[in-house]
C-alpha positions as CSV (number, residue, x, y, z in Angstrom):
1,X,95.7,210.6,271.9
2,X,97.3,213.7,270.7
3,X,96.9,216.9,272.7
4,X,95.3,219.9,271.2
5,X,98.7,221.7,271.1
6,X,100.3,218.7,269.3
7,X,97.5,218.6,266.8
8,X,97.8,222.3,266.2
9,X,101.6,222.0,265.7
10,X,101.2,219.1,263.3
11,X,98.6,221.1,261.3
12,X,100.8,224.2,261.2
13,X,103.7,222.1,259.9
14,X,101.5,220.5,257.2
15,X,100.2,223.9,256.1
16,X,103.7,225.4,256.0
17,X,105.0,222.6,253.8
18,X,101.9,222.9,251.6
19,X,102.4,226.6,251.2
20,X,106.0,226.4,250.4
21,X,105.7,223.7,247.8
22,X,102.6,225.2,246.2
23,X,104.3,228.6,246.0
24,X,107.1,226.8,244.1
25,X,104.6,225.2,241.7
26,X,103.0,228.6,241.0
27,X,106.4,230.2,240.3
28,X,107.1,227.4,237.8
29,X,103.8,227.7,235.9
30,X,104.0,231.5,235.9
31,X,107.5,231.2,234.5
32,X,109.1,233.2,237.2
33,X,111.4,230.1,237.6
34,X,112.1,227.9,234.6
35,X,111.4,224.2,235.1
36,X,113.6,221.8,233.1
37,X,112.2,220.3,230.0
38,X,109.5,221.5,227.5
39,X,107.0,224.1,228.6
40,X,104.1,222.2,230.3
41,X,101.8,225.3,230.4
42,X,101.1,225.5,226.7
43,X,98.0,223.3,227.1
44,X,96.5,226.1,229.1
45,X,97.8,229.1,227.3
46,X,97.1,227.7,223.8
47,X,94.7,224.8,223.8
48,X,92.5,225.6,226.8
49,X,92.4,229.2,225.9
50,X,91.3,228.4,222.4
51,X,88.6,226.1,223.7
52,X,87.5,228.9,226.1
53,X,86.7,231.1,223.1
54,X,84.7,228.3,221.4
55,X,82.8,227.3,224.5
56,X,82.0,230.9,225.3
57,X,79.9,230.8,222.2
58,X,77.8,228.0,223.7
59,X,79.2,225.2,221.4
60,X,81.8,222.5,221.8
61,X,85.0,222.3,219.7
62,X,83.4,220.1,217.1
63,X,86.2,220.4,214.6
64,X,89.0,219.7,217.1
65,X,89.7,216.0,217.7
66,X,91.8,216.9,220.7
67,X,88.6,217.7,222.6
68,X,88.1,214.2,224.2
69,X,86.2,215.1,227.4
70,X,82.7,214.8,228.7
71,X,80.5,217.9,228.5
72,X,81.0,219.1,232.1
73,X,84.7,219.6,231.3
74,X,83.5,222.8,229.7
75,X,83.0,224.2,233.3
76,X,86.7,223.6,234.1
77,X,87.8,225.3,230.8
78,X,85.5,228.2,231.4
79,X,86.3,228.6,235.1
80,X,89.0,231.3,234.6
81,X,86.2,233.6,233.6
82,X,85.4,233.7,237.4
83,X,88.6,235.8,237.7
84,X,88.2,238.4,234.9
85,X,90.9,240.6,236.4
86,X,93.5,238.0,235.6
87,X,94.9,236.8,232.2
88,X,93.4,233.4,231.3
89,X,96.4,231.2,232.1
90,X,97.1,232.9,235.3
91,X,93.5,232.6,236.4
92,X,93.6,228.9,235.6
93,X,96.7,228.3,237.6
94,X,95.2,230.1,240.6
95,X,92.0,228.0,240.4
96,X,94.1,224.8,240.1
97,X,95.8,225.9,243.4
98,X,92.4,226.5,245.0
99,X,91.3,223.0,244.0
100,X,94.6,221.7,245.5
101,X,93.8,223.5,248.8
102,X,90.2,222.2,248.8
103,X,91.5,218.7,248.4
104,X,93.9,219.2,251.3
105,X,91.1,220.6,253.5
106,X,88.9,217.5,252.8
107,X,91.8,215.2,253.7
108,X,92.6,217.0,256.9
109,X,88.9,216.8,257.9
110,X,88.7,213.1,257.0
111,X,91.8,212.3,259.0
112,X,90.5,213.8,262.3
113,X,87.7,211.4,263.0
114,X,88.0,208.4,265.3
115,X,90.2,205.6,263.8
116,X,91.6,208.0,261.2
117,X,95.1,209.3,260.5
118,X,96.8,212.4,259.2
119,X,98.9,210.3,256.7
120,X,96.4,211.0,253.9
121,X,96.9,214.8,254.1
122,X,100.7,214.3,254.1
123,X,100.4,212.0,251.1
124,X,98.7,214.8,249.2
125,X,101.1,217.5,250.4
126,X,104.1,215.4,249.3
127,X,102.8,213.7,246.2
128,X,101.6,216.8,244.2
129,X,104.9,218.7,244.1
130,X,106.8,215.5,243.3
131,X,104.8,215.5,240.0
132,X,106.0,219.0,239.1
133,X,104.2,221.9,237.5
134,X,102.1,219.7,235.2
135,X,99.6,219.3,238.1
136,X,98.6,223.0,237.8
137,X,98.7,223.0,234.0
138,X,95.9,220.5,233.6
139,X,92.4,220.4,234.9
140,X,92.8,217.0,236.5
141,X,93.5,218.5,239.9
142,X,90.0,220.0,239.8
143,X,88.5,216.6,238.9
144,X,90.5,214.9,241.7
145,X,89.1,217.4,244.2
146,X,85.6,216.3,243.3
147,X,86.6,212.6,243.4
148,X,88.2,213.0,246.9
149,X,85.1,214.8,248.1
150,X,83.0,211.9,246.9
151,X,85.0,209.2,248.6
152,X,85.3,211.2,251.8
153,X,81.5,211.5,251.9
154,X,81.5,207.7,251.6
155,X,79.2,205.7,253.9
156,X,78.0,208.7,256.0
157,X,76.4,210.5,253.0
158,X,75.6,208.0,250.3
159,X,73.5,210.3,248.2
160,X,76.2,213.1,248.3
161,X,78.8,210.5,247.3
162,X,76.7,209.4,244.3
163,X,76.0,213.0,243.2
164,X,79.7,213.9,243.3
165,X,80.7,210.7,241.5
166,X,78.1,211.3,238.9
167,X,79.2,214.9,238.4
168,X,82.8,213.9,238.3
169,X,82.1,211.3,235.6
170,X,80.7,214.2,233.5
171,X,84.0,216.0,234.1
172,X,86.4,213.2,233.1
173,X,84.7,209.8,233.1
174,X,87.1,208.0,235.6
175,X,85.2,209.1,238.8
176,X,82.5,206.7,237.8
177,X,84.8,204.0,239.1
178,X,84.4,205.3,242.6
179,X,81.0,203.7,242.7
180,X,82.3,200.1,242.5
181,X,82.8,200.0,246.3
182,X,79.4,201.6,247.1
183,X,76.9,199.3,248.7
184,X,73.8,201.4,249.0
185,X,71.4,201.7,246.1
186,X,70.9,205.4,247.0
187,X,74.5,206.1,246.0
188,X,74.0,204.6,242.5
189,X,70.6,206.2,242.0
190,X,72.0,209.6,243.0
191,X,75.0,209.2,240.6
192,X,72.9,208.2,237.7
193,X,70.4,211.0,238.3
194,X,73.1,213.6,238.6
195,X,75.0,212.4,235.5
196,X,71.8,212.2,233.5
197,X,70.7,215.7,234.6
198,X,74.1,217.2,233.6
199,X,74.1,215.4,230.3
200,X,70.6,216.6,229.4
201,X,71.3,220.1,230.5
202,X,74.4,220.3,228.3
203,X,72.7,218.6,225.3
204,X,69.9,221.2,225.5
205,X,72.2,224.2,225.9
206,X,75.3,223.4,223.8
207,X,75.5,221.5,220.5
208,X,78.0,218.6,220.2
209,X,78.1,217.6,223.9
210,X,79.0,214.0,223.1
211,X,81.0,214.4,220.0
212,X,84.1,213.5,222.1
213,X,82.9,209.9,222.0
214,X,84.0,209.5,218.3
215,X,87.3,211.5,218.6
216,X,89.5,208.6,220.0
217,X,88.7,205.8,217.5
218,X,92.0,206.0,215.7
219,X,94.4,206.6,218.6
220,X,97.7,204.8,218.7
221,X,99.7,203.8,221.7
222,X,100.9,206.8,223.7
223,X,104.7,206.8,224.3
224,X,104.5,206.7,228.1
225,X,102.0,203.8,228.4
226,X,102.9,200.3,229.5
227,X,102.4,198.9,226.0
228,X,104.7,201.6,224.6
229,X,107.7,199.8,226.1
230,X,107.2,197.1,223.4
231,X,107.9,199.7,220.6
232,X,110.6,201.6,222.6
233,X,112.6,198.3,222.5
234,X,111.4,197.3,219.0
235,X,112.8,200.5,217.5
236,X,116.3,199.2,218.4
237,X,115.6,196.0,216.5
238,X,114.4,197.3,213.2
239,X,110.8,198.2,213.8
240,X,109.7,200.7,211.1
241,X,107.0,202.7,212.9
242,X,107.2,206.4,214.0
243,X,106.4,208.7,216.8
244,X,104.0,211.5,216.1
245,X,101.8,214.0,217.8
246,X,98.4,212.3,217.3
247,X,95.0,213.2,218.9
248,X,96.7,215.6,221.4
249,X,99.4,213.2,222.6
250,X,102.7,211.8,221.4
251,X,102.0,208.2,220.1
252,X,103.5,205.3,218.3
253,X,102.1,204.7,214.9
254,X,103.0,202.0,212.5
255,X,103.2,198.2,212.1
256,X,101.5,196.2,214.9
257,X,100.6,199.2,217.0
258,X,96.9,198.3,216.6
259,X,97.7,194.9,218.1
260,X,99.2,196.4,221.3
261,X,96.4,199.0,221.5
262,X,93.8,196.2,221.2
263,X,95.8,194.2,223.8
264,X,95.5,197.2,226.2
265,X,91.8,197.3,225.6
266,X,91.5,193.6,226.4
267,X,93.5,194.1,229.6
268,X,91.1,196.9,230.6
269,X,88.2,194.6,229.9
270,X,89.7,191.9,232.0
271,X,90.3,194.5,234.8
272,X,86.6,195.4,234.6
273,X,85.6,191.8,234.7
274,X,87.8,191.2,237.8
275,X,86.3,194.2,239.5
276,X,82.7,193.0,238.8
277,X,83.6,189.5,240.1
278,X,85.1,191.1,243.2
279,X,82.0,193.2,243.7
280,X,79.8,190.1,243.4
281,X,81.8,188.0,245.9
282,X,82.8,190.7,248.4
283,X,81.1,190.3,251.8
284,X,83.2,192.2,254.3
285,X,82.7,195.9,253.9
286,X,84.4,198.3,256.4
287,X,84.6,202.1,256.6
288,X,87.7,202.1,254.4
289,X,86.5,199.7,251.7
290,X,85.0,202.4,249.5
291,X,88.3,204.2,249.4
292,X,90.3,201.0,248.9
293,X,88.1,199.8,246.1
294,X,88.2,203.2,244.3
295,X,92.0,203.4,244.5
296,X,92.3,199.8,243.2
297,X,89.8,200.4,240.3
298,X,91.6,203.6,239.1
299,X,95.0,201.9,239.4
300,X,93.7,199.0,237.2
301,X,92.3,201.3,234.6
302,X,95.3,203.6,234.6
303,X,97.9,200.9,234.3
304,X,96.1,199.0,231.5
305,X,95.3,202.2,229.5
306,X,96.7,203.0,226.1
307,X,97.6,206.4,227.5
308,X,99.3,207.1,230.9
309,X,99.7,210.8,230.9
310,X,101.6,212.4,233.8
311,X,98.5,214.1,235.1
312,X,96.8,210.7,235.6
313,X,99.1,210.3,238.6
314,X,97.2,213.1,240.3
315,X,94.1,210.9,240.5
316,X,96.1,208.1,242.1
317,X,97.8,210.4,244.6
318,X,94.4,211.8,245.6
319,X,92.7,208.4,246.0
320,X,95.7,206.9,247.8
321,X,95.6,209.9,250.2
322,X,91.9,209.1,251.1
323,X,92.9,205.4,251.8
324,X,95.7,206.6,254.1
325,X,93.2,208.6,256.1
326,X,92.0,205.3,257.5
327,X,94.3,203.6,259.9
328,X,92.8,200.2,259.0
329,X,93.2,200.6,255.2
330,X,95.2,197.8,253.6
331,X,96.5,200.2,250.9
332,X,99.6,201.6,252.6
333,X,102.2,199.8,250.6
334,X,100.4,200.4,247.2
335,X,100.2,204.1,248.2
336,X,103.9,204.2,248.9
337,X,104.6,202.7,245.5
338,X,102.5,205.3,243.8
339,X,104.3,208.0,245.8
340,X,107.6,206.5,244.6
341,X,106.4,206.7,241.0
342,X,105.7,210.4,241.3
343,X,109.4,211.7,241.1
344,X,110.1,209.1,238.3
345,X,107.1,210.5,236.4
346,X,108.4,214.1,236.6
347,X,111.7,212.9,235.3
348,X,110.2,211.2,232.3
349,X,107.9,214.2,231.7
350,X,108.9,216.9,231.3
351,X,112.6,216.7,232.4
352,X,113.8,213.9,230.1
353,X,110.8,213.7,227.7
354,X,113.1,214.2,224.7
355,X,114.9,211.0,225.8
356,X,111.6,209.2,226.2
357,X,110.4,210.2,222.7
358,X,113.8,209.2,221.3
359,X,113.6,205.9,223.1
360,X,117.2,206.0,224.3
361,X,118.5,204.1,227.3
362,X,117.6,206.7,229.9
363,X,114.1,207.2,228.5
364,X,113.4,203.5,228.5
365,X,114.8,203.0,232.0
366,X,112.6,205.8,233.4
367,X,109.5,204.4,231.7
368,X,110.2,200.9,232.8
369,X,110.7,202.0,236.4
370,X,107.6,204.2,236.6
371,X,105.4,201.7,234.9
372,X,106.9,198.9,236.9
373,X,106.0,200.7,240.1
374,X,102.4,201.2,238.9
375,X,102.1,197.5,237.9
376,X,103.4,196.5,241.3
377,X,101.0,198.9,243.1
378,X,98.1,197.6,241.0
379,X,98.7,193.9,241.6
380,X,99.3,194.5,245.3
381,X,96.2,196.7,245.7
382,X,94.0,194.1,243.9
383,X,95.3,191.3,246.0
384,X,94.8,193.2,249.3
385,X,91.3,194.3,248.3
386,X,90.3,190.7,247.4
387,X,91.8,189.1,250.6
388,X,90.4,191.8,252.8
389,X,86.8,191.6,251.6
390,X,86.1,188.2,249.9
391,X,85.7,185.5,252.5
392,X,87.7,182.3,251.9
393,X,85.7,179.2,251.2
394,X,85.3,177.1,254.3
395,X,86.6,173.6,253.5
396,X,84.0,171.0,254.0
397,X,84.8,168.6,256.8
398,X,85.2,165.0,255.7
399,X,82.2,162.7,256.3
400,X,82.7,160.7,259.4
401,X,83.7,157.1,258.8
402,X,81.1,154.6,259.6
403,X,82.0,152.5,262.6
404,X,82.0,148.8,262.1
405,X,79.1,147.4,264.0
406,X,80.1,145.3,267.0
407,X,78.0,142.4,268.0
408,X,75.7,143.1,270.8
409,X,76.2,141.3,274.0
410,X,74.8,137.8,273.9
411,X,74.4,137.8,270.1
412,X,77.0,135.7,268.3
413,X,78.6,137.2,265.2
414,X,78.0,135.4,262.0
């Protein structure tokens, strides 16, 4: 057992590293120091700020196909209004840092219970800066804070977990996958009630709450996704498509792109089918199973998606961190693979994003490495989740052979 002094020293070291790395991130997004590659803050200073003006008039951006988020995302976009003394982008970056700090506090708290570990907090402290300033220039860190809170609540507070997962789903859909490992009906009931209440509230107060559902029908394959590697290579062998900014991301458009996009959707469907099969057969649930299942589910859906944006890695780092809070979690190696994918991600975006878009050797190599690490983490996590929770079928023992009847004493055999 660690002494109080040792725990205090470990916490001080953790907070020191967090403070130094987060100060660096703020210096990058505030442009005090220039980070290599294209400016990652334009989404906040241009797109989010434009949406802020529209949402402030109590309507959604109905004419903007780049608005592809559930209605509660409006709260994240409007949140800089809580700091009216700061310029919009600066206020957003400060609130992103606050969400980062809240996530760390949750992980520190979760790692202090019996049978827990401080590895989760260190995973978060290390993983976020390895992704670069993009983390503070998207609202995904806020959604991750809600998701981490939901998983940390876990078995002790099933209704709270459900409410947070339901609210998170109304922020950015993917937190709904946290429910796959929940065993109690109260968790699902609370999630559905919360999501329904939020949906009804926004539908009543703001027109166009669910217009986002029709804004992604004609998407292509985003250049950083797993399927994009097909076209990165095909361009060097005569493929006649092109790379364009489409629906808010840089995508491949042209011959056979729809085939790869459909293939990605099929893989996502198969991932969902596998998760439902796992849920039906799983019988051994431990304290860490909710976290392990959530991490595996989000890995599956991220890796098979038509879009793997750099900010998606924040979700994986947060959920991996919750897994590592449990000493008995089986997700240590998948979490390490996700952590290894973080510096590769910041190299492919934003540092060498021009090379990725051009599809040159460096860009393809970075994408292949990052996506290869994610595929390895996904397959390993799925295997470990299955073997750790689904009991092996007990082989039936062979029927005993019938003994030949021996003649009783005094009775002659025929």
